[in-house]
C-alpha positions as CSV (number, residue, x, y, z in Angstrom):
1,M,-36.2,-37.7,-5.2
2,D,-39.6,-39.1,-5.8
3,P,-42.0,-36.5,-4.3
4,G,-44.4,-39.3,-3.4
5,F,-41.8,-41.2,-1.4
6,K,-42.6,-41.2,2.3
7,M,-40.8,-42.1,5.4
8,S,-42.9,-45.3,5.8
9,D,-41.6,-46.2,2.3
10,W,-38.0,-45.8,3.6
11,L,-38.7,-48.3,6.3
12,D,-40.5,-50.8,3.9
13,E,-37.6,-50.5,1.4
14,F,-35.0,-50.9,4.1
15,S,-34.1,-54.6,4.5
16,L,-35.0,-55.1,8.1
17,P,-34.4,-58.4,9.8
18,Q,-37.5,-60.5,9.1
19,T,-39.8,-59.8,12.1
20,D,-43.5,-60.4,12.6
21,F,-44.4,-57.3,14.4
22,S,-47.9,-58.5,15.4
23,M,-46.4,-61.6,17.0
24,L,-43.7,-59.5,18.6
25,Q,-46.3,-57.2,20.2
26,S,-48.4,-60.2,21.3
27,N,-45.4,-61.8,23.0
28,F,-44.7,-58.5,24.8
29,E,-48.3,-58.2,26.0
30,S,-48.3,-61.8,27.3
31,K,-45.0,-61.4,29.1
32,M,-45.5,-58.1,30.8
33,P,-47.6,-59.2,33.8
34,T,-44.8,-61.5,35.0
35,E,-41.7,-60.3,33.1
36,T,-40.4,-56.8,33.1
37,K,-37.1,-57.3,31.2
38,L,-36.5,-54.3,29.0
39,L,-36.4,-54.6,25.2
40,S,-33.2,-54.3,23.2
41,S,-32.7,-51.1,21.2
42,Q,-33.3,-52.9,17.9
43,E,-36.6,-54.3,19.2
44,I,-37.6,-50.7,20.3
45,I,-36.7,-49.4,16.8
46,K,-38.6,-52.1,15.1
47,M,-41.6,-51.4,17.2
48,A,-41.3,-47.6,16.6
49,S,-40.9,-48.2,12.8
50,S,-44.0,-50.5,12.8
51,R,-46.1,-47.9,14.6
52,Y,-44.7,-45.2,12.2
53,I,-45.8,-47.2,9.2
54,K,-49.2,-47.7,10.6
55,V,-49.7,-44.0,11.4
56,F,-48.8,-42.8,8.0
57,D,-50.3,-45.6,6.0
58,C,-53.6,-45.7,8.0
59,G,-53.7,-42.0,8.6
60,G,-55.2,-42.2,12.0
61,L,-54.2,-41.2,15.5
62,D,-55.5,-44.6,16.9
63,S,-52.3,-46.2,15.5
64,F,-50.1,-43.6,17.3
65,F,-51.4,-44.8,20.7
66,D,-51.3,-48.4,19.6
67,I,-48.3,-49.4,21.7
68,P,-48.2,-52.9,23.3
69,A,-48.0,-53.3,27.0
70,V,-44.3,-52.7,27.7
71,A,-42.4,-51.2,30.5
72,P,-42.8,-47.4,30.9
73,E,-39.1,-46.9,30.0
74,D,-39.5,-48.9,26.8
75,Q,-42.7,-47.0,25.9
76,Q,-40.8,-43.7,26.3
77,S,-38.0,-45.1,24.1
78,V,-40.5,-46.1,21.4
79,E,-41.9,-42.6,21.4
80,N,-38.5,-41.0,21.2
81,V,-37.5,-43.1,18.2
82,H,-40.9,-42.2,16.6
83,L,-39.9,-38.6,16.9
84,L,-36.7,-39.3,15.0
85,F,-38.7,-40.8,12.1
86,T,-41.1,-37.9,12.2
87,C,-38.2,-35.3,12.1
88,A,-36.6,-37.1,9.1
89,E,-39.9,-37.1,7.3
90,M,-40.3,-33.3,7.8
91,M,-36.8,-32.7,6.6
92,R,-37.6,-34.7,3.4
93,N,-40.6,-32.3,2.9
94,K,-38.3,-29.3,3.7
95,Q,-40.4,-28.4,6.7
96,Y,-37.4,-27.2,8.6
97,D,-39.2,-25.1,11.3
98,Q,-41.5,-28.1,12.2
99,A,-38.5,-30.5,12.0
100,A,-36.5,-28.2,14.4
101,R,-39.3,-28.3,16.9
102,V,-39.6,-32.1,16.7
103,S,-35.9,-32.4,17.0
104,M,-35.7,-30.2,20.1
105,S,-38.6,-32.2,21.7
106,G,-36.6,-35.4,21.1
107,R,-33.5,-33.8,22.5
108,T,-35.4,-33.1,25.7
109,F,-35.8,-36.9,26.4
110,S,-32.3,-37.9,25.3
111,L,-29.3,-38.2,27.5
112,Q,-25.6,-38.7,26.7
113,W,-25.3,-40.8,29.9
114,G,-28.8,-42.4,29.8
115,N,-29.9,-45.9,28.6
116,P,-28.9,-47.1,25.2
117,I,-31.9,-45.5,23.4
118,Q,-31.5,-42.2,25.2
119,R,-27.8,-42.1,24.2
120,L,-28.7,-43.1,20.6
121,C,-31.4,-40.3,20.4
122,Y,-28.9,-37.8,21.9
123,Y,-26.6,-38.2,18.9
124,F,-29.3,-38.6,16.2
125,S,-31.3,-35.6,17.3
126,G,-28.1,-33.6,17.4
127,A,-27.1,-34.7,13.9
128,L,-30.6,-33.9,12.6
129,Q,-30.5,-30.5,14.2
130,D,-27.1,-29.8,12.5
131,R,-28.7,-30.8,9.1
132,I,-31.8,-28.7,9.8
133,E,-29.8,-25.6,10.6
134,C,-27.4,-26.0,7.7
135,E,-30.1,-26.8,5.1
136,A,-32.1,-23.8,6.2
137,R,-29.0,-21.8,5.3
138,H,-28.5,-23.8,2.0
139,E,-25.3,-25.3,3.2
140,L,-24.2,-28.6,4.9
141,P,-21.9,-29.0,7.8
142,G,-18.3,-29.8,6.9
143,Y,-16.4,-32.9,8.1
144,N,-14.9,-32.5,11.6
145,K,-13.4,-35.7,12.8
146,T,-12.7,-35.9,16.5
147,E,-9.3,-37.2,17.4
148,L,-8.9,-40.4,19.3
149,N,-7.0,-39.0,22.2
150,G,-5.8,-42.3,23.5
151,L,-9.2,-44.0,23.1
152,G,-7.7,-46.6,20.7
153,A,-5.7,-48.2,23.5
154,F,-8.8,-48.0,25.7
155,A,-10.8,-49.8,23.1
156,T,-8.1,-52.5,22.6
157,N,-8.0,-53.2,26.3
158,I,-11.7,-53.0,27.2
159,I,-13.7,-54.0,24.1
160,P,-13.5,-57.7,23.3
161,Y,-14.1,-57.4,19.6
162,V,-11.1,-55.1,19.1
163,R,-8.8,-57.4,20.9
164,I,-10.0,-60.5,19.1
165,L,-9.8,-58.9,15.7
166,Q,-6.3,-57.7,16.5
167,F,-5.3,-61.1,17.7
168,T,-6.7,-62.9,14.6
169,S,-4.9,-60.4,12.4
170,L,-1.5,-61.0,14.1
171,Q,-2.0,-64.8,14.0
172,A,-2.7,-64.6,10.2
173,I,0.5,-62.6,9.7
174,L,2.5,-64.9,11.9
175,D,1.2,-68.0,10.0
176,T,2.3,-66.3,6.7
177,V,5.8,-65.1,7.7
178,R,6.6,-68.1,10.0
179,N,9.5,-69.4,7.9
180,A,10.8,-66.0,6.5
181,S,14.3,-64.9,7.6
182,K,13.8,-61.2,6.7
183,I,10.4,-59.7,7.6
184,H,9.1,-56.2,6.9
185,L,5.9,-55.3,8.8
186,I,4.0,-52.2,7.7
187,D,1.6,-50.8,10.2
188,R,-0.8,-47.9,9.8
189,E,-2.0,-48.1,13.4
190,I,1.1,-48.6,15.6
191,R,-0.2,-46.9,18.8
192,N,2.1,-48.2,21.6
193,G,3.3,-51.1,19.5
194,S,2.3,-53.7,22.1
195,H,0.6,-55.9,19.5
196,W,3.9,-56.4,17.7
197,S,5.7,-57.4,20.9
198,V,3.5,-60.6,21.0
199,L,4.5,-61.4,17.4
200,M,8.1,-60.8,18.2
201,Q,8.0,-63.2,21.1
202,S,6.6,-65.9,18.8
203,L,9.3,-65.2,16.2
204,A,12.0,-65.5,18.9
205,L,10.7,-69.0,19.8
206,R,10.9,-70.3,16.3
207,S,13.0,-73.4,15.6
208,S,16.7,-72.8,15.0
209,S,16.0,-74.1,11.5
210,Y,14.4,-70.7,10.7
211,P,16.5,-68.0,12.5
212,I,15.2,-64.5,12.1
213,K,18.0,-62.4,10.4
214,L,16.1,-59.1,10.4
215,L,12.7,-57.7,11.5
216,R,11.9,-54.3,10.1
217,I,8.8,-52.4,11.2
218,T,7.6,-49.3,9.3
219,A,5.0,-47.4,11.2
220,V,2.7,-45.0,9.3
221,G,0.8,-42.2,11.0
222,K,0.6,-38.5,11.9
223,D,1.1,-38.6,15.6
224,V,4.8,-38.2,15.9
225,E,4.9,-38.7,19.7
226,N,2.9,-42.0,19.3
227,L,5.3,-43.2,16.6
228,I,8.4,-42.4,18.6
229,E,7.0,-44.1,21.8
230,G,5.9,-47.2,19.8
231,G,9.4,-47.4,18.3
232,R,11.1,-47.0,21.7
233,R,9.1,-49.9,23.2
234,L,9.6,-52.2,20.3
235,H,13.4,-51.6,20.4
236,E,13.4,-52.6,24.0
237,V,11.4,-55.8,23.2
238,A,13.7,-56.7,20.3
239,Q,16.8,-56.1,22.4
240,S,15.5,-58.4,25.2
241,L,14.6,-61.1,22.7
242,K,17.9,-60.7,20.7
243,I,16.1,-60.1,17.5
244,P,17.9,-58.0,14.8
245,F,15.5,-55.1,14.5
246,I,15.0,-51.8,12.5
247,Y,12.2,-49.4,13.2
248,R,11.3,-46.6,10.8
249,M,8.6,-43.9,11.0
250,V,6.6,-42.6,8.1
251,E,4.9,-39.4,9.1
252,I,2.0,-38.3,6.9
253,S,-0.8,-35.9,7.4
254,S,-3.3,-38.3,6.1
255,M,-3.5,-41.6,4.2
256,E,-4.1,-39.5,1.1
257,A,-0.4,-38.6,1.0
258,I,1.0,-42.1,0.9
259,Q,3.6,-43.1,-1.8
260,Q,5.4,-46.3,-2.6
261,G,8.9,-44.7,-2.1
262,M,8.2,-44.1,1.6
263,F,8.6,-47.7,2.6
264,N,12.1,-48.6,1.4
265,V,11.4,-52.3,1.0
266,K,14.7,-54.3,0.5
267,P,15.3,-57.3,-1.7
268,G,14.6,-60.6,0.1
269,E,12.2,-59.1,2.6
270,V,8.8,-60.7,3.1
271,V,6.3,-57.8,3.4
272,A,3.2,-58.0,5.6
273,V,0.7,-55.0,5.8
274,Y,-1.5,-54.4,8.8
275,A,-4.2,-52.0,7.6
276,P,-7.2,-52.0,9.9
277,Y,-9.9,-49.5,8.9
278,A,-7.6,-48.0,6.3
279,F,-9.8,-48.0,3.3
280,N,-13.4,-47.0,4.2
281,S,-12.2,-43.5,5.1
282,L,-11.1,-43.0,1.4
283,L,-14.4,-44.1,-0.2
284,Y,-15.4,-40.5,-0.5
285,K,-12.8,-40.0,-3.2
286,R,-12.1,-43.0,-5.5
287,N,-8.8,-41.7,-6.8
288,L,-7.4,-41.5,-3.2
289,L,-8.5,-45.1,-2.5
290,D,-7.0,-46.3,-5.8
291,N,-3.7,-44.7,-4.9
292,L,-3.5,-46.3,-1.5
293,V,-4.3,-49.8,-2.8
294,D,-2.0,-49.4,-5.8
295,V,0.9,-48.5,-3.5
296,I,0.2,-51.5,-1.3
297,V,0.0,-53.8,-4.4
298,K,3.4,-52.5,-5.7
299,L,5.0,-53.5,-2.4
300,R,4.0,-57.1,-3.2
301,P,2.9,-58.1,0.3
302,R,2.8,-61.7,1.2
303,I,-0.2,-60.8,3.3
304,M,-2.4,-57.7,3.9
305,V,-4.8,-57.8,6.8
306,N,-7.9,-55.6,6.7
307,I,-10.6,-54.9,9.3
308,E,-13.8,-53.2,8.2
309,V,-17.3,-52.5,9.5
310,E,-19.7,-55.0,8.1
311,V,-22.5,-52.8,7.1
312,H,-23.6,-50.7,4.1
313,H,-23.5,-46.9,5.0
314,N,-22.8,-45.5,1.5
315,S,-26.2,-44.9,0.0
316,P,-26.4,-41.5,-1.8
317,R,-29.9,-41.1,-0.3
318,F,-30.1,-39.5,3.1
319,E,-33.2,-41.5,4.1
320,N,-31.6,-44.8,3.4
321,R,-28.5,-43.9,5.4
322,F,-30.6,-42.6,8.3
323,V,-32.4,-45.9,8.7
324,E,-29.3,-48.1,8.2
325,V,-27.1,-46.2,10.7
326,L,-30.0,-46.1,13.2
327,F,-30.3,-49.8,13.3
328,F,-26.6,-50.5,13.2
329,C,-25.7,-48.0,16.0
330,S,-28.5,-49.3,18.2
331,T,-26.6,-52.6,18.4
332,W,-23.4,-50.8,19.3
333,F,-25.1,-48.9,22.1
334,D,-26.6,-52.1,23.5
335,Y,-23.3,-53.8,23.2
336,L,-21.4,-51.0,25.1
337,D,-24.1,-51.0,27.7
338,V,-23.3,-54.6,28.5
339,I,-19.5,-54.6,28.5
340,L,-19.3,-51.1,30.1
341,P,-22.3,-51.1,32.4
342,D,-21.3,-47.9,34.2
343,R,-23.3,-45.3,32.2
344,H,-21.3,-42.4,33.7
345,D,-17.9,-43.9,32.9
346,T,-16.2,-41.0,31.2
347,R,-14.2,-43.3,28.9
348,R,-17.4,-44.9,27.7
349,V,-18.9,-41.5,27.0
350,M,-15.8,-40.3,25.2
351,Y,-15.7,-43.5,23.1
352,E,-19.3,-43.1,22.1
353,E,-18.7,-39.5,21.2
354,V,-15.7,-40.2,19.0
355,F,-16.7,-43.5,17.3
356,C,-20.5,-43.4,17.4
357,G,-21.3,-39.7,17.6
358,N,-18.9,-38.8,14.8
359,T,-20.3,-41.6,12.6
360,V,-23.9,-40.6,13.2
361,R,-23.2,-36.8,12.6
362,N,-21.3,-37.4,9.4
363,L,-23.7,-39.9,7.9
364,V,-26.9,-38.0,8.8
365,A,-25.8,-34.3,8.5
366,C,-23.3,-34.4,5.7
367,E,-23.4,-35.0,1.9
368,M,-21.1,-35.4,-1.0
369,N,-17.4,-35.1,-0.2
370,D,-18.1,-33.9,3.3
371,R,-19.6,-37.3,4.0
372,R,-16.3,-39.0,4.9
373,V,-17.8,-41.9,6.9
374,R,-18.7,-44.5,4.4
375,H,-18.9,-48.3,5.0
376,V,-19.5,-51.1,2.5
377,K,-19.8,-54.8,3.2
378,T,-17.1,-57.4,2.5
379,D,-18.6,-58.5,-0.8
380,V,-17.9,-55.0,-2.2
381,W,-14.3,-55.0,-0.9
382,R,-13.9,-58.5,-2.4
383,C,-14.8,-57.3,-5.8
384,Y,-12.7,-54.2,-5.5
385,F,-9.5,-55.9,-4.2
386,G,-9.9,-58.6,-6.9
387,Q,-9.9,-55.9,-9.6
388,K,-6.7,-54.5,-8.1
389,G,-4.8,-57.8,-8.3
390,L,-5.3,-59.1,-4.7
391,K,-6.5,-62.6,-3.8
392,E,-8.3,-63.4,-0.6
393,M,-6.6,-65.7,1.8
394,S,-8.2,-68.1,4.3
395,F,-7.4,-67.9,8.0
396,S,-5.7,-71.0,9.5
397,Y,-7.7,-73.3,11.8
398,Q,-5.4,-72.2,14.6
399,A,-6.3,-68.5,14.1
400,S,-10.1,-69.2,14.1
401,Y,-9.9,-71.7,17.0
402,Q,-7.9,-69.4,19.2
403,A,-10.2,-66.5,18.5
404,R,-13.1,-68.6,19.7
405,L,-11.2,-69.6,22.8
406,L,-10.4,-65.9,23.5
407,L,-14.0,-65.0,23.1
408,K,-15.1,-67.5,25.8
409,E,-13.0,-65.5,28.3
410,F,-15.5,-62.6,28.1
411,P,-18.9,-62.4,29.8
412,Q,-22.1,-62.8,27.7
413,G,-20.3,-65.2,25.4
414,E,-23.7,-66.5,24.1
415,C,-24.4,-63.1,22.6
416,Y,-21.3,-63.1,20.4
417,S,-20.9,-64.7,17.1
418,L,-17.9,-65.6,14.9
419,D,-19.0,-66.6,11.4
420,A,-17.3,-67.5,8.2
421,N,-17.8,-64.9,5.5
422,G,-16.3,-66.5,2.5
423,S,-12.7,-66.8,3.6
424,A,-13.1,-63.9,6.0
425,I,-14.4,-63.9,9.6
426,T,-17.3,-61.8,10.7
427,M,-18.1,-60.9,14.3
428,G,-21.5,-60.1,15.5
429,W,-23.6,-59.3,18.5
430,N,-27.1,-60.6,19.1
431,G,-27.6,-61.5,15.4
432,T,-26.2,-58.2,14.0
433,Q,-23.0,-58.4,12.0
434,L,-20.5,-55.7,13.2
435,L,-17.0,-56.2,12.0
436,T,-15.1,-58.4,9.5
437,V,-11.4,-59.3,9.3
438,S,-10.0,-60.4,6.0
439,A,-6.6,-61.3,4.6
440,W,-5.2,-60.7,1.1
441,T,-2.2,-61.5,-1.0
442,C,-0.9,-60.4,-4.4
443,L,-1.7,-62.7,-7.3
């Protein structure tokens, strides 16, 4: 690492949304006498980063106190984020004792059930503390993924984006297999199977010109009870709809163990693969990712649907990842604060711990193969899948239109966005891209 590289350089180098900080601060000052609306987490981080750059580039304490007239809660939030930047800078300089003191100071003002910035600082200061302690011992913390413990179903039912992405995926699959008589669905996230019951109802309503002769679902996972329960429910649905149905479980300890022979694809079956979030978890070892995609390609799916986080969290440099995940997660915490306004809701706290906390800890505290959380944007997947013999598919007008209709059912609809990303669809919140759903077929 360049010894002359400073934290302020990280922020300059990081491609922040184009913001005129002087204008931003001027607007805040002019609004404060009559308007006390709190800033978003991203605005707070931008303000903190602007002040941080001034402090270290100008070298004076005057800049440290140069905070525009904002609400006291926002002022405290700016100072808390400033402490995170300071701690990261000290770690870069291997000043672990000083970094530990700064981290503990930031921890004092962070709360797991506080406002979005307090919650964000809670996980970041904890992750920095983990890295400080381990680097002082010349080792880094290992990967310790927290299990979902039923939070997947909670997310599907409560969080609009999860439902809309799932709906769009199923509509794309239905559009592709609409006229097939033998259909083989491969699912790596079966949970309770309720999403397939919707597709089964649509298949049952098809014209008599295209009767369904066999629907086969192969569920892949390691939670046997979940796999069994999902199969039981789907058998009941198929029986009520009089659809010829076969359900099969493929129990694997991880996606690393997947093999082509596990799926028993029969001649004449149209294969569709539903693989949300299946690939980013294998970016840490290219050979494992290659194996999974090669297995899928050999199954010759008519369609494969993928959902991934639309952000780049795969830089080999700690400082880049730190800034990237800080900005990205700030949007998630703001988003959750709107759709789940009860800050003491235990389900919300658990969701943040599993999905946000685990992500922050792994990206900030871990390195090399222990850094399992890695995200890349759709353009990277586009290039990779193309090299593997997959071609991107467009979503039908019906899939896009119905996704927008579904989005209108949720509050704060003006804050959401559904944008074309090539042939894919990217969903965002207040100008930040969050998740992308894409569809692929074999050449």
